[in-house]
Every structure is written in structure tokens, then in C-alpha cells.
C-alpha positions as a Markdown table, in Angstrom:
| # | Residue | x | y | z |
|---|---|---|---|---|
| 1 | Unk | 70.0 | 25.7 | 101.1 |
| 2 | Unk | 71.8 | 27.4 | 103.4 |
| 3 | Unk | 70.7 | 27.6 | 106.8 |
| 4 | Unk | 71.1 | 30.6 | 108.5 |
| 5 | Unk | 71.4 | 30.2 | 112.2 |
| 6 | Unk | 71.3 | 33.0 | 114.9 |
| 7 | Unk | 75.3 | 33.4 | 115.8 |
| 8 | Unk | 76.9 | 36.0 | 116.8 |
| 9 | Unk | 80.2 | 37.1 | 114.7 |
| 10 | Unk | 83.4 | 38.4 | 116.4 |
| 11 | Unk | 81.6 | 42.1 | 116.3 |
| 12 | Unk | 79.0 | 41.1 | 118.3 |
| 13 | Unk | 76.5 | 41.0 | 115.5 |
| 14 | Unk | 74.3 | 38.1 | 114.5 |
| 15 | Unk | 75.5 | 36.7 | 111.4 |
| 16 | Unk | 71.8 | 37.1 | 109.9 |
| 17 | Unk | 71.9 | 40.4 | 110.2 |
| 18 | Unk | 75.3 | 40.9 | 108.2 |
| 19 | Unk | 73.9 | 39.2 | 105.4 |
| 20 | Unk | 70.6 | 41.3 | 105.2 |
| 21 | Unk | 72.5 | 44.3 | 105.4 |
| 22 | Unk | 72.6 | 46.8 | 102.4 |
| 23 | Unk | 76.2 | 46.4 | 102.1 |
| 24 | Unk | 76.1 | 42.5 | 102.3 |
| 25 | Unk | 73.2 | 42.5 | 99.6 |
| 26 | Unk | 75.3 | 44.2 | 96.8 |
| 27 | Unk | 78.4 | 42.3 | 97.4 |
| 28 | Unk | 76.3 | 39.1 | 97.1 |
| 29 | Unk | 74.6 | 40.2 | 93.6 |
| 30 | Unk | 77.8 | 41.0 | 92.2 |
| 31 | Unk | 79.3 | 37.0 | 93.1 |
| 32 | Unk | 76.1 | 35.5 | 91.5 |
| 33 | Unk | 76.3 | 37.9 | 88.4 |
| 34 | Unk | 80.2 | 36.6 | 88.0 |
| 35 | Unk | 79.0 | 33.3 | 88.7 |
| 36 | Unk | 75.9 | 33.6 | 85.7 |
| 37 | Unk | 78.5 | 35.3 | 83.7 |
| 38 | Unk | 80.9 | 32.4 | 83.6 |
| 39 | Unk | 78.3 | 29.9 | 83.1 |
| 40 | Unk | 77.3 | 31.5 | 80.0 |
| 41 | Unk | 80.9 | 32.0 | 78.6 |
| 42 | Unk | 81.5 | 28.2 | 79.3 |
| 43 | Unk | 78.3 | 27.7 | 77.3 |
| 44 | Unk | 79.3 | 29.5 | 74.2 |
| 45 | Unk | 82.6 | 27.9 | 74.0 |
| 46 | Unk | 80.6 | 24.6 | 73.4 |
| 47 | Unk | 81.7 | 23.2 | 69.6 |
| 48 | Unk | 78.7 | 22.2 | 67.2 |
| 49 | Unk | 78.8 | 18.9 | 65.5 |
| 50 | Unk | 80.0 | 19.1 | 61.8 |
| 51 | Unk | 77.3 | 19.3 | 59.2 |
| 52 | Unk | 75.7 | 15.9 | 57.7 |
| 53 | Unk | 76.5 | 16.2 | 53.7 |
| 54 | Unk | 75.7 | 14.4 | 50.9 |
| 55 | Unk | 79.0 | 13.4 | 48.4 |
| 56 | Unk | 79.1 | 12.5 | 44.9 |
| 57 | Unk | 82.0 | 11.8 | 42.8 |
| 58 | Unk | 82.8 | 13.8 | 39.2 |
| 59 | Unk | 81.5 | 11.6 | 36.4 |
| 60 | Unk | 84.1 | 10.8 | 33.6 |
| 61 | Unk | 84.5 | 13.4 | 30.8 |
| 62 | Unk | 84.0 | 11.0 | 27.7 |
| 63 | Unk | 80.7 | 10.4 | 25.7 |
| 64 | Unk | 80.4 | 7.0 | 23.7 |
| 65 | Unk | 79.3 | 7.7 | 20.2 |
| 66 | Unk | 77.2 | 4.5 | 19.0 |
| 67 | Unk | 77.6 | 3.0 | 15.6 |
| 68 | Unk | 75.1 | 4.4 | 12.7 |
| 69 | Unk | 74.4 | 2.5 | 10.0 |
| 70 | Unk | 73.2 | 3.7 | 6.4 |
| 71 | Unk | 73.7 | 3.2 | 2.5 |
| 72 | Unk | 76.1 | 4.3 | 0.1 |
| 73 | Unk | 74.6 | 7.3 | -2.3 |
| 74 | Unk | 76.3 | 9.1 | -5.0 |
| 75 | Unk | 77.8 | 12.2 | -3.9 |
| 76 | Unk | 76.2 | 14.4 | -6.6 |
| 77 | Unk | 73.0 | 12.7 | -8.4 |
| 78 | Unk | 69.9 | 13.7 | -9.8 |
| 79 | Unk | 66.3 | 12.9 | -10.3 |
| 80 | Unk | 65.7 | 12.9 | -14.1 |
| 81 | Unk | 61.9 | 13.0 | -15.5 |
| 82 | Unk | 60.3 | 14.0 | -18.6 |
| 83 | Unk | 59.2 | 17.2 | -19.2 |
| 84 | Unk | 55.6 | 16.5 | -20.2 |
| 85 | Unk | 53.0 | 14.5 | -19.0 |
| 86 | Unk | 52.1 | 10.9 | -20.4 |
| 87 | Unk | 52.4 | 7.0 | -20.2 |
| 88 | Unk | 56.0 | 5.3 | -20.3 |
| 89 | Unk | 56.0 | 3.5 | -23.3 |
| 90 | Unk | 59.6 | 2.1 | -22.8 |
| 91 | Unk | 62.2 | 1.8 | -20.0 |
| 92 | Unk | 65.4 | 1.1 | -21.8 |
| 93 | Unk | 67.9 | 1.2 | -18.8 |
| 94 | Unk | 68.2 | -0.8 | -15.5 |
| 95 | Unk | 69.2 | 0.1 | -12.2 |
| 96 | Unk | 73.2 | 0.3 | -11.8 |
| 97 | Unk | 73.8 | 0.7 | -15.7 |
| 98 | Unk | 76.5 | 2.9 | -16.9 |
| 99 | Unk | 75.2 | 5.7 | -19.5 |
| 100 | Unk | 76.7 | 7.9 | -21.8 |
| 101 | Unk | 75.5 | 11.9 | -21.8 |
| 102 | Unk | 72.7 | 11.9 | -24.2 |
| 103 | Unk | 72.2 | 8.1 | -24.1 |
| 104 | Unk | 68.2 | 7.1 | -23.8 |
| 105 | Unk | 66.7 | 6.3 | -20.4 |
| 106 | Unk | 62.9 | 5.9 | -21.1 |
| 107 | Unk | 60.3 | 7.2 | -23.6 |
| 108 | Unk | 56.8 | 8.1 | -23.7 |
| 109 | Unk | 53.6 | 7.2 | -25.6 |
| 110 | Unk | 54.2 | 9.8 | -28.4 |
| 111 | Unk | 50.8 | 9.3 | -30.4 |
| 112 | Unk | 49.1 | 12.5 | -28.8 |
| 113 | Unk | 52.1 | 14.3 | -29.2 |
| 114 | Unk | 52.5 | 13.4 | -33.1 |
| 115 | Unk | 49.0 | 14.2 | -33.6 |
| 116 | Unk | 49.3 | 17.5 | -31.7 |
| 117 | Unk | 52.1 | 18.5 | -34.1 |
| 118 | Unk | 50.4 | 17.7 | -36.9 |
| 119 | Unk | 47.2 | 19.8 | -35.8 |
| 120 | Unk | 49.5 | 22.7 | -35.2 |
| 121 | Unk | 51.0 | 22.3 | -38.9 |
| 122 | Unk | 48.1 | 22.6 | -40.6 |
| 123 | Unk | 47.0 | 25.6 | -38.5 |
| 124 | Unk | 50.2 | 26.8 | -39.5 |
| 125 | Unk | 50.0 | 26.4 | -43.4 |
| 126 | Unk | 46.4 | 28.1 | -43.0 |
| 127 | Unk | 47.9 | 31.0 | -41.3 |
| 128 | Unk | 50.6 | 31.4 | -44.2 |
| 129 | Unk | 47.8 | 31.3 | -46.8 |
| 130 | Unk | 45.8 | 33.8 | -44.9 |
| 131 | Unk | 49.0 | 35.9 | -44.9 |
| 132 | Unk | 49.6 | 35.7 | -48.8 |
| 133 | Unk | 46.2 | 36.7 | -49.4 |
| 134 | Unk | 46.4 | 39.7 | -47.2 |
| 135 | Unk | 49.5 | 41.0 | -48.4 |
| 136 | Unk | 48.1 | 40.7 | -52.2 |
| 137 | Unk | 45.2 | 42.6 | -51.0 |
| 138 | Unk | 47.1 | 45.1 | -49.2 |
| 139 | Unk | 49.4 | 45.3 | -52.8 |
| 140 | Unk | 46.3 | 45.9 | -54.7 |
| 141 | Unk | 44.7 | 48.4 | -52.4 |
| 142 | Unk | 47.6 | 50.4 | -52.5 |
| 143 | Unk | 48.2 | 50.7 | -56.1 |
| 144 | Unk | 44.6 | 52.0 | -56.1 |
| 145 | Unk | 45.1 | 54.5 | -53.6 |
| 146 | Unk | 47.7 | 55.8 | -55.7 |
| 147 | Unk | 45.4 | 56.1 | -58.7 |
| 148 | Unk | 42.8 | 57.6 | -56.3 |
| 149 | Unk | 40.2 | 54.6 | -57.1 |
| 150 | Unk | 40.5 | 53.5 | -53.3 |
| 151 | Unk | 39.4 | 55.3 | -50.3 |
| 152 | Unk | 41.8 | 56.0 | -47.4 |
| 153 | Unk | 39.5 | 53.7 | -45.4 |
| 154 | Unk | 39.8 | 50.8 | -47.3 |
| 155 | Unk | 43.6 | 51.2 | -47.4 |
| 156 | Unk | 43.6 | 51.8 | -43.6 |
| 157 | Unk | 41.5 | 47.8 | -43.7 |
| 158 | Unk | 44.0 | 46.4 | -46.0 |
| 159 | Unk | 46.8 | 47.2 | -44.0 |
| 160 | Unk | 45.3 | 46.2 | -40.6 |
| 161 | Unk | 44.4 | 42.7 | -42.1 |
| 162 | Unk | 47.7 | 42.3 | -43.2 |
| 163 | Unk | 49.3 | 43.0 | -39.8 |
| 164 | Unk | 46.7 | 40.8 | -38.4 |
| 165 | Unk | 47.5 | 37.7 | -40.7 |
| 166 | Unk | 51.0 | 38.0 | -40.2 |
| 167 | Unk | 50.7 | 38.0 | -36.4 |
| 168 | Unk | 48.7 | 34.7 | -36.9 |
| 169 | Unk | 51.0 | 33.5 | -39.0 |
| 170 | Unk | 53.9 | 33.8 | -36.1 |
| 171 | Unk | 51.4 | 32.6 | -33.8 |
| 172 | Unk | 50.7 | 29.2 | -35.6 |
| 173 | Unk | 54.7 | 29.0 | -36.4 |
| 174 | Unk | 55.3 | 29.4 | -32.9 |
| 175 | Unk | 52.5 | 26.1 | -31.6 |
| 176 | Unk | 54.3 | 24.5 | -34.2 |
| 177 | Unk | 57.7 | 24.7 | -32.8 |
| 178 | Unk | 56.3 | 24.1 | -29.3 |
| 179 | Unk | 54.2 | 20.7 | -30.2 |
| 180 | Unk | 57.7 | 19.7 | -32.2 |
| 181 | Unk | 59.4 | 20.3 | -28.7 |
| 182 | Unk | 56.9 | 18.4 | -26.7 |
| 183 | Unk | 57.2 | 15.9 | -29.1 |
| 184 | Unk | 61.3 | 15.6 | -28.6 |
| 185 | Unk | 60.2 | 15.6 | -24.8 |
| 186 | Unk | 58.7 | 12.1 | -24.8 |
| 187 | Unk | 62.3 | 10.8 | -25.0 |
| 188 | Unk | 64.3 | 11.2 | -21.7 |
| 189 | Unk | 68.1 | 11.3 | -22.2 |
| 190 | Unk | 70.7 | 11.3 | -19.8 |
| 191 | Unk | 71.9 | 14.9 | -19.1 |
| 192 | Unk | 75.3 | 13.8 | -18.2 |
| 193 | Unk | 77.3 | 10.6 | -18.0 |
| 194 | Unk | 76.8 | 8.4 | -14.9 |
| 195 | Unk | 75.0 | 5.5 | -13.0 |
| 196 | Unk | 71.4 | 4.8 | -13.0 |
| 197 | Unk | 71.2 | 4.9 | -9.0 |
| 198 | Unk | 67.6 | 4.2 | -8.8 |
| 199 | Unk | 64.5 | 3.7 | -11.0 |
| 200 | Unk | 61.5 | 5.4 | -9.8 |
| 201 | Unk | 59.0 | 4.8 | -12.6 |
| 202 | Unk | 58.5 | 1.2 | -14.8 |
| 203 | Unk | 56.9 | 1.0 | -18.0 |
| 204 | Unk | 53.0 | 1.4 | -18.6 |
| 205 | Unk | 53.3 | 4.1 | -15.6 |
| 206 | Unk | 51.4 | 7.9 | -16.1 |
| 207 | Unk | 54.1 | 10.4 | -15.0 |
| 208 | Unk | 53.6 | 13.8 | -14.6 |
| 209 | Unk | 56.0 | 16.6 | -16.2 |
| 210 | Unk | 58.9 | 16.8 | -13.7 |
| 211 | Unk | 58.4 | 13.7 | -11.9 |
| 212 | Unk | 61.4 | 11.4 | -10.9 |
| 213 | Unk | 61.5 | 8.6 | -13.6 |
| 214 | Unk | 65.3 | 8.0 | -13.3 |
| 215 | Unk | 67.9 | 8.8 | -10.4 |
| 216 | Unk | 71.4 | 9.3 | -12.2 |
| 217 | Unk | 74.7 | 9.2 | -10.2 |
| 218 | Unk | 77.6 | 11.2 | -11.6 |
| 219 | Unk | 81.0 | 10.2 | -11.2 |
| 220 | Unk | 82.5 | 7.6 | -8.8 |
| 221 | Unk | 82.5 | 10.3 | -5.6 |
| 222 | Unk | 80.4 | 8.2 | -2.7 |
| 223 | Unk | 78.8 | 9.3 | 0.5 |
| 224 | Unk | 77.4 | 7.6 | 3.1 |
| 225 | Unk | 73.9 | 8.7 | 4.0 |
| 226 | Unk | 72.7 | 7.7 | 8.0 |
| 227 | Unk | 69.5 | 8.7 | 10.3 |
| 228 | Unk | 71.1 | 10.6 | 13.3 |
| 229 | Unk | 68.6 | 10.4 | 16.2 |
| 230 | Unk | 68.0 | 14.6 | 17.1 |
| 231 | Unk | 69.2 | 14.6 | 20.4 |
| 232 | Unk | 72.7 | 13.2 | 19.0 |
| 233 | Unk | 73.0 | 15.7 | 16.3 |
| 234 | Unk | 74.8 | 18.6 | 17.7 |
| 235 | Unk | 77.1 | 16.2 | 19.5 |
| 236 | Unk | 78.0 | 14.1 | 16.1 |
| 237 | Unk | 81.6 | 14.1 | 15.8 |
| 238 | Unk | 82.7 | 15.3 | 12.1 |
| 239 | Unk | 85.3 | 12.2 | 11.5 |
| 240 | Unk | 84.5 | 8.2 | 11.7 |
| 241 | Unk | 85.8 | 5.2 | 10.4 |
| 242 | Unk | 83.0 | 3.4 | 7.7 |
| 243 | Unk | 83.5 | -0.1 | 7.1 |
| 244 | Unk | 81.1 | -1.4 | 4.0 |
| 245 | Unk | 79.1 | -4.8 | 4.9 |
| 246 | Unk | 80.7 | -7.9 | 4.2 |
| 247 | Unk | 84.4 | -5.8 | 3.9 |
| 248 | Unk | 86.9 | -5.7 | 6.6 |
| 249 | Unk | 88.8 | -2.7 | 5.3 |
| 250 | Unk | 87.9 | 0.6 | 6.9 |
| 251 | Unk | 87.9 | 3.9 | 4.7 |
| 252 | Unk | 87.7 | 7.8 | 6.2 |
| 253 | Unk | 84.5 | 9.5 | 6.7 |
| 254 | Unk | 83.9 | 13.2 | 6.7 |
| 255 | Unk | 81.0 | 15.0 | 7.9 |
| 256 | Unk | 79.1 | 16.6 | 4.5 |
| 257 | Unk | 75.9 | 18.1 | 5.5 |
| 258 | Unk | 72.8 | 17.1 | 6.8 |
| 259 | Unk | 69.1 | 17.3 | 5.0 |
| 260 | Unk | 67.6 | 20.4 | 7.3 |
| 261 | Unk | 64.8 | 18.9 | 8.3 |
| 262 | Unk | 63.9 | 16.3 | 11.0 |
| 263 | Unk | 61.5 | 13.1 | 10.1 |
| 264 | Unk | 58.5 | 13.5 | 11.9 |
| 265 | Unk | 58.0 | 10.0 | 12.7 |
| 266 | Unk | 61.4 | 8.9 | 13.7 |
| 267 | Unk | 62.6 | 12.3 | 14.6 |
| 268 | Unk | 65.8 | 11.4 | 13.1 |
| 269 | Unk | 68.1 | 13.8 | 10.4 |
| 270 | Unk | 69.6 | 12.4 | 7.1 |
| 271 | Unk | 73.0 | 13.5 | 7.9 |
| 272 | Unk | 75.7 | 12.4 | 4.6 |
| 273 | Unk | 79.3 | 11.4 | 5.4 |
| 274 | Unk | 81.7 | 12.0 | 2.2 |
| 275 | Unk | 83.9 | 8.5 | 2.0 |
| 276 | Unk | 87.4 | 8.4 | 0.8 |
| 277 | Unk | 88.7 | 6.6 | -2.0 |
| 278 | Unk | 90.0 | 3.2 | -1.6 |
| 279 | Unk | 90.7 | 1.1 | -4.5 |
| 280 | Unk | 90.4 | -1.9 | -2.0 |
| 281 | Unk | 87.0 | -1.0 | -0.9 |
| 282 | Unk | 83.6 | -1.5 | -3.3 |
| 283 | Unk | 81.6 | 1.3 | -2.8 |
| 284 | Unk | 78.6 | 0.2 | -4.7 |
| 285 | Unk | 75.3 | 2.6 | -4.5 |
| 286 | Unk | 72.9 | 1.2 | -2.0 |
| 287 | Unk | 75.5 | -0.9 | -0.1 |
| 288 | Unk | 74.6 | -0.9 | 3.3 |
| 289 | Unk | 77.4 | 0.9 | 5.4 |
| 290 | Unk | 78.5 | 1.3 | 9.3 |
| 291 | Unk | 80.1 | 4.2 | 10.6 |
| 292 | Unk | 82.0 | 3.8 | 13.9 |
| 293 | Unk | 82.7 | 7.2 | 15.9 |
| 294 | Unk | 85.6 | 8.0 | 18.5 |
| 295 | Unk | 84.6 | 8.6 | 22.1 |
| 296 | Unk | 84.0 | 12.5 | 22.2 |
| 297 | Unk | 86.0 | 14.4 | 25.1 |
| 298 | Unk | 83.4 | 16.3 | 26.8 |
| 299 | Unk | 83.4 | 18.3 | 30.1 |
| 300 | Unk | 83.0 | 16.5 | 33.3 |
| 301 | Unk | 79.8 | 16.1 | 35.0 |
| 302 | Unk | 79.0 | 17.0 | 38.5 |
| 303 | Unk | 75.4 | 17.1 | 40.3 |
| 304 | Unk | 73.9 | 20.4 | 39.9 |
| 305 | Unk | 73.5 | 20.8 | 43.3 |
| 306 | Unk | 77.1 | 20.5 | 44.1 |
| 307 | Unk | 77.8 | 23.8 | 42.0 |
| 308 | Unk | 78.1 | 27.4 | 44.1 |
| 309 | Unk | 77.8 | 30.1 | 42.1 |
| 310 | Unk | 77.6 | 30.1 | 38.4 |
| 311 | Unk | 79.6 | 30.4 | 34.9 |
| 312 | Unk | 83.3 | 31.3 | 35.5 |
| 313 | Unk | 82.8 | 32.3 | 39.3 |
| 314 | Unk | 81.3 | 29.0 | 40.5 |
| 315 | Unk | 82.9 | 26.5 | 42.7 |
| 316 | Unk | 82.7 | 23.0 | 44.0 |
| 317 | Unk | 83.9 | 22.0 | 47.9 |
| 318 | Unk | 86.1 | 18.7 | 47.6 |
| 319 | Unk | 86.2 | 16.5 | 50.3 |
| 320 | Unk | 89.6 | 16.1 | 51.9 |
| 321 | Unk | 91.2 | 12.9 | 53.6 |
| 322 | Unk | 91.0 | 14.6 | 57.0 |
| 323 | Unk | 87.4 | 15.1 | 56.6 |
| 324 | Unk | 87.4 | 18.9 | 55.9 |
| 325 | Unk | 86.1 | 20.5 | 52.8 |
| 326 | Unk | 88.3 | 22.9 | 50.2 |
| 327 | Unk | 86.6 | 25.5 | 47.9 |
| 328 | Unk | 87.9 | 24.4 | 44.2 |
| 329 | Unk | 87.0 | 26.7 | 41.6 |
| 330 | Unk | 85.1 | 25.4 | 38.3 |
| 331 | Unk | 84.1 | 26.8 | 34.9 |
| 332 | Unk | 80.7 | 25.8 | 34.6 |
| 333 | Unk | 79.7 | 25.4 | 30.3 |
| 334 | Unk | 76.1 | 23.9 | 30.4 |
| 335 | Unk | 73.3 | 23.0 | 33.1 |
| 336 | Unk | 71.3 | 20.1 | 32.2 |
| 337 | Unk | 68.4 | 18.7 | 33.9 |
| 338 | Unk | 70.1 | 17.0 | 36.9 |
| 339 | Unk | 73.8 | 17.7 | 36.3 |
| 340 | Unk | 76.3 | 20.3 | 35.3 |
| 341 | Unk | 79.2 | 20.0 | 32.8 |
| 342 | Unk | 82.1 | 21.6 | 34.3 |
| 343 | Unk | 85.5 | 22.2 | 33.4 |
| 344 | Unk | 88.2 | 21.7 | 35.6 |
| 345 | Unk | 91.6 | 19.9 | 36.3 |
| 346 | Unk | 90.0 | 17.7 | 39.1 |
| 347 | Unk | 90.3 | 14.1 | 38.4 |
| 348 | Unk | 87.4 | 11.8 | 37.5 |
| 349 | Unk | 86.3 | 10.4 | 40.9 |
| 350 | Unk | 87.1 | 13.0 | 42.9 |
| 351 | Unk | 84.7 | 13.3 | 45.9 |
| 352 | Unk | 83.0 | 16.4 | 46.0 |
| 353 | Unk | 80.0 | 17.7 | 48.6 |
| 354 | Unk | 76.7 | 17.2 | 46.5 |
| 355 | Unk | 74.4 | 18.6 | 48.6 |
| 356 | Unk | 74.3 | 21.2 | 51.4 |
| 357 | Unk | 77.3 | 23.6 | 49.9 |
| 358 | Unk | 75.3 | 27.0 | 50.4 |
| 359 | Unk | 75.9 | 26.4 | 54.4 |
| 360 | Unk | 79.6 | 25.3 | 54.2 |
| 361 | Unk | 82.8 | 27.4 | 54.1 |
| 362 | Unk | 86.3 | 26.6 | 53.3 |
| 363 | Unk | 88.3 | 24.4 | 55.5 |
| 364 | Unk | 84.9 | 23.5 | 57.6 |
| 365 | Unk | 84.9 | 19.9 | 58.9 |
| 366 | Unk | 82.0 | 18.0 | 57.3 |
| 367 | Unk | 80.4 | 14.5 | 58.5 |
| 368 | Unk | 79.3 | 11.8 | 55.6 |
| 369 | Unk | 76.7 | 9.8 | 57.1 |
| 370 | Unk | 76.9 | 6.5 | 55.6 |
| 371 | Unk | 73.9 | 5.9 | 52.6 |
| 372 | Unk | 74.1 | 9.5 | 52.0 |
| 373 | Unk | 76.4 | 9.4 | 49.3 |
| 374 | Unk | 76.4 | 8.8 | 45.6 |
| 375 | Unk | 78.4 | 6.0 | 44.3 |
| 376 | Unk | 81.0 | 6.4 | 47.5 |
| 377 | Unk | 81.8 | 4.0 | 49.9 |
| 378 | Unk | 82.0 | 5.6 | 53.4 |
| 379 | Unk | 85.5 | 6.2 | 54.3 |
| 380 | Unk | 87.6 | 5.9 | 57.5 |
| 381 | Unk | 87.2 | 9.7 | 58.5 |
| 382 | Unk | 83.4 | 9.3 | 57.7 |
| 383 | Unk | 81.6 | 10.0 | 61.1 |
| 384 | Unk | 78.2 | 8.0 | 62.0 |
């Protein structure tokens, strides 16, 4: 504190009186205001420390595809069954047998079918006899009507009886033909030349009409049938190298189709791959086969919190060697639960800001606190 003494100035007035005069008060206030403003200006020029950020590296852009194991099946095959129900009397062919078109595969017990045919034939003979009698009666009544020895009513009745008898005769003939066909259906024949891929019912089994008895594969074209987990289905490459169990030579496999339904228990899809023909590779039906897929190139991956903006207007902040950040535009191709897949020219392993991008600007200096990075060791420019 300044101590004011009762001294006089050269003008003869005490110094205290001069400081407390109106002019002196105004001058003193201006000086104090300027001093305070100077202090505020000096405080505004104090630079804030760089923000602390979390960093991560851009993840590689390849996706490994584990091998899939399945079985060899025919490209074209058909489940063949009887057209009538019955008990299998004999299965003629075995699995793996080559058959010609029309060759017998299996037979049903036909005793019941023969009895039905005999009954239908007996009914047919009776219907024929009734039709002949109705015809003779109609001819007689028609002749009597011409001689006026029969009434119109008798004529109409004879004509109606004849029509009914002929209809019954036609129906009985149809029943005979149906019984004859049913008897023929007790013999199961190959609809085309091929290989017996599977036997689904054996001798003594009672089968219904249409139930598969033999699975017949047509031709020599082969496919690999594999079960694909549903999370891999939409990323599955369409080409693979296939190796039959016990053989070293690989053959080309190309995606053909999927069955269209997911297995509710295993959550897998049945997928077929066409197998290329190679004389040195034996592709027997039912053999185990393994498909090896190439690594699939996919967009690079970054933490979802590293993305500023969205779509083609998105960007990430790349951490420079001097401790500053540079905004780099990227294209977001897909968002996942904790990561974003991006299309960018940035190299795999490039260090980017993973958290706190909303408070940064291009060229800003940042601090990377040790322990806050993701798979990133502190660099010399990292400031604790």
C-alpha cells in the first residue's frame, strides 16, 4: 500500500490533496483500466494444451475363408419311386450300379393288384353282356314301334336302357385299364441311364406312392455338396480348389446353387459347386471332398468411432509424425456393430484417431496418452 504523507509539492499544495482532486481521480482510473485490459489480453494469449485422443490402426483388407468339407453328388439326379403303394418284393440293383433306361430297379408284391385286375375284367364282361342285351331289346322295341305294336314310352325306356348299358360298359373298360396300369406300376424301371446313387428302401418295406426307393444319378457330371454357415453365405467366393479325400490333385470348383432353405438346427445352407472334369481325379458319388477358397479382398476396417460424417462424405483423422492430424476423406461401404468398412487408399496399419474426432480440425496438434491407443505403441511425439 502506498503511504501518502502530508508533504507539499512544488506548487504549494499538499500531495494528498492533489491525488484526491477530481482530475487526479480520473487520471488514476484510466491508468488502472489500461492495466487490467493488458492483463486480460495477456491471459487470452495463453495456449491450451493439445487434446488427448485414442488412436487405432487401419485393419487389413483381406478375409480368410476356412475350408469346407462335403460330399460328391451327381449334378443331375432323381429320386425314383413306385406310382402305387405296396410292399417291396425285390430290390434288384445295388448302390453304385450302372443301369440302362428301362432296366428293372425293384418290384412290389403284385398279388393284390392281379386280383383287382381279375375283378375288373369280370365286371367288364358282365357290362358287355348287359350292353348286348340292351342293344337287342332296343332293336326289338324299335321294330315293334314301326308296326305300331309298341308305345313311344316303351321305345324311350329301351333307348335309355341301352345308353346306360353302353356307359357302364365304357366305365368297366376304364377300370380294367386302370387295374392293368396299377399292376404294371408294381415294377419300378429306370427312367434314364445312370448310376444308382442311393437306395432308400429295401426288400420287405411298405412304401407309399411316390416315396423314394432308389436315387438315380444321370451322366458323369459331378458336384460338391457342402454345408455353409449362414454368416459366411453372402461372403462366400464363387470359386475354389477341390480335393477328393485321398487324392492330391486339385480340380476347379465353381458355385452352382444353394438349396434355398437354412437348416434350423445347424443354421447352415446346402450349397452346390460344379466340379471340373479331370481324368486323373476319381469323383465317386458319396466321396468326401474339401473346398479350399482364396482369401477374399474386402474393404479395410476402422473403429466406427473413427468416422466423421457418413457415406462418401465421411473422413478420418490421420495422425502425422509431427503430432498433428490430417483429415482424409474415405468412403464408408458398410457399418457393423463396432467397426466400419471403408474404401480408401490409406495403407493398412495407418494410425488414425479412433475417439474424439468431433472436436478436432485439420492440422490440429494432439496428444496420444500411452495406454489409450489400440494396437499402437507410443511414438516419440506422444506427449504424456
